[in-house]
C-alpha positions in Angstrom: 19.5 -11.0 11.9 20.2 -14.6 12.9 20.0 -17.3 10.2 16.7 -18.5 11.7 14.1 -16.9 13.9 12.3 -18.4 16.8 8.7 -17.9 15.4 9.1 -19.3 11.9 7.4 -22.6 12.6 4.6 -21.2 14.8 1.5 -20.1 12.9 0.2 -17.7 15.5 3.6 -16.0 15.9 4.0 -15.8 12.1 0.6 -14.0 11.8 1.6 -11.7 14.6 4.9 -10.9 13.0 3.2 -10.1 9.7 0.9 -7.5 11.3 3.7 -6.1 13.5 5.7 -5.5 10.3 2.8 -3.8 8.5 1.8 -1.7 11.5 5.4 -0.5 12.0 5.6 0.4 8.3 2.8 2.9 8.7 4.8 5.1 11.1 8.4 4.0 10.4 9.7 5.8 7.2 12.7 3.5 7.1 10.7 0.3 7.1 11.3 -1.9 4.1 7.6 -2.8 4.2 6.4 0.8 3.9 6.5 0.9 0.1 5.0 -2.3 -1.4 4.3 -2.9 -5.1 0.6 -2.6 -5.8 -0.6 -4.6 -8.9 -4.1 -4.2 -10.5 -5.8 -4.7 -13.8 -6.9 -7.7 -15.7 -5.4 -10.5 -17.8 -4.9 -8.1 -20.7 -3.7 -5.0 -18.9 -1.8 -5.6 -15.6 -0.2 -2.6 -14.0 2.1 -2.2 -11.0 3.5 0.7 -9.0 5.0 1.4 -5.6 2.6 2.9 -3.1 3.1 4.1 0.5 1.3 2.1 3.3 -0.8 4.6 5.3 -2.9 2.4 7.6 -3.4 -1.1 8.8 -6.4 -2.7 10.6 -5.8 -6.2 11.8 -9.2 -6.6 13.3 -10.8 -6.0 9.9 -8.0 -7.3 7.7 -7.5 -4.0 6.0 -4.6 -2.0 4.7 -4.8 1.3 2.8 -2.9 3.9 0.9 -3.5 7.3 -0.7 -3.9 8.1 -4.4 -4.8 10.8 -6.9 -8.4 10.1 -8.1 -7.2 11.0 -11.6 -4.6 8.2 -11.7 -5.0 5.5 -14.4 -5.2 2.8 -11.7 -8.5 4.2 -10.5 -10.4 3.1 -13.7 -8.6 -0.3 -13.5 -9.8 -0.8 -9.9 -13.4 0.3 -10.8 -13.4 -2.4 -13.5 -11.7 -5.0 -11.4 -11.3 -4.4 -7.6 -9.1 -7.4 -7.1 -5.4 -6.6 -6.6 -2.1 -8.1 -5.5 0.3 -6.3 -3.1 3.9 -7.4 -2.9 6.1 -6.6 0.2 9.7 -7.6 0.6 12.1 -7.0 3.5 15.8 -7.8 2.9 16.8 -7.5 6.5 13.8 -9.5 7.8 14.2 -12.0 4.9 10.5 -12.0 4.5 8.3 -11.7 1.4 4.5 -11.1 1.7 2.2 -11.6 -1.2 -1.2 -10.1 -0.4 -4.4 -10.6 -2.4 -7.1 -8.1 -1.6 -10.3 -6.4 -2.9 -10.0 -2.6 -3.3 -12.5 0.0 -2.3 -12.1 3.6 -3.6 -12.9 6.3 -1.1 -13.4 9.8 -2.5 -14.7 12.9 -0.7 -16.2 11.0 2.2 -15.5 10.5 6.0 -12.5 8.2 5.2 -10.8 10.7 3.0 -11.5 13.6 5.3 -9.9 11.8 8.2 -6.8 10.8 6.2 -6.5 14.2 4.6 -6.4 15.9 8.0 -3.5 13.6 9.0 -1.6 14.4 5.7 1.0 17.2 6.2 0.8 20.1 3.8 4.2 19.2 2.2 2.9 15.7 1.5 -0.1 17.2 -0.1 2.0 18.6 -2.8 1.6 15.7 -5.2 -2.2 16.3 -5.3 -1.7 19.9 -6.5 -0.5 18.9 -9.9 -2.6 20.7 -12.6 -3.1 17.5 -14.7 -3.5 14.0 -13.5 -0.5 11.6 -13.0 0.6 10.1 -16.3 -0.7 13.0 -18.5 1.5 13.6 -21.5 3.7 16.7 -21.5 5.7 18.5 -24.1 8.6 19.0 -21.7 10.0 17.7 -18.4 7.7 18.9 -15.6 6.7 18.3 -12.0 3.1 19.1 -13.1 2.9 21.9 -10.5 2.3 25.6 -10.9 5.3 27.7 -10.1 3.9 28.7 -6.7 3.8 25.1 -5.6 7.2 24.2 -7.1 8.9 24.8 -3.8 7.9 24.4 -0.1 6.8 27.9 0.5 3.1 27.3 0.1 0.9 27.2 3.2 -1.3 24.5 4.6 -4.3 26.5 3.6 -3.1 26.7 0.0 -2.5 22.9 0.1 -6.3 22.4 0.7 -6.8 22.8 -3.0 -5.4 19.3 -3.4 -8.2 17.6 -1.6 -10.4 17.6 -4.7 -7.9 15.1 -6.2 -7.3 13.0 -3.1 -8.6 9.5 -2.5 -8.0 6.6 -0.2 -7.8 3.0 -1.5 -8.8 0.5 1.2 -7.6 -3.0 0.5 -9.7 -5.8 2.2 -7.2 -8.7 2.5 -8.4 -12.0 1.2 -5.1 -13.9 1.8 -1.5 -13.4 2.8 1.3 -15.7 1.5 4.3 -15.5 3.8 7.8 -16.6 2.8 10.8 -16.6 5.1 14.2 -17.1 3.5 16.9 -19.1 5.4 19.9 -21.0 4.2 19.0 -23.9 6.5 15.6 -24.1 4.8 13.0 -21.6 3.7 9.5 -21.6 5.2 6.3 -20.7 3.4 2.7 -20.5 4.5 -0.7 -19.2 3.3 -3.3 -17.4 5.5 -6.7 -17.2 4.0 -9.1 -14.6 5.4 -12.1 -15.3 3.2 -14.7 -16.8 5.4 -13.2 -18.8 8.3 -9.5 -18.0 8.7 -7.3 -20.8 7.6 -3.5 -21.3 7.9 -1.8 -23.7 5.5 1.9 -24.6 5.2 3.3 -24.6 1.7 6.5 -25.9 0.2 8.8 -22.9 -0.4 
């Protein structure tokens, strides 16, 4: 990539670039923006982990990812739905800091739609006997032997739906940072109420 890009001082083009990157990450497994760090909790117990971006909705300022309903982050989100999501692309030289409000979807139309689009191999992580983070006396995948390979059928994978949930993140703001040797650029887009674009000092 060149040292500077043509759009980096144009607010409309910056916003378009952001959503193009996020939309591409949903379908492009090699995208650096596909696996952001999701951070939730409160001032006494912050927690972060990598998640996989599964859907974007520019019109409604939404992004979403999948989770196991038994994950420890679910209780944290229930207590405090506010979250931060951090994206970084080395090739694009772009960092995105997203602030959002989470909505947990479980056994509803949203989860049914997403589950249908989830391949049976990808459903494997929802078939673990105990929830993610459960203590174990030995190293384990958490799976029963019959699922500890890729021989199980899609029908057998349906058992994982009872543990499947979708986290919708309603974006409140996106802070964009573009890194360039000639001079970085930084801006904040607020989506709470009337959309507002503000330039920031990098």
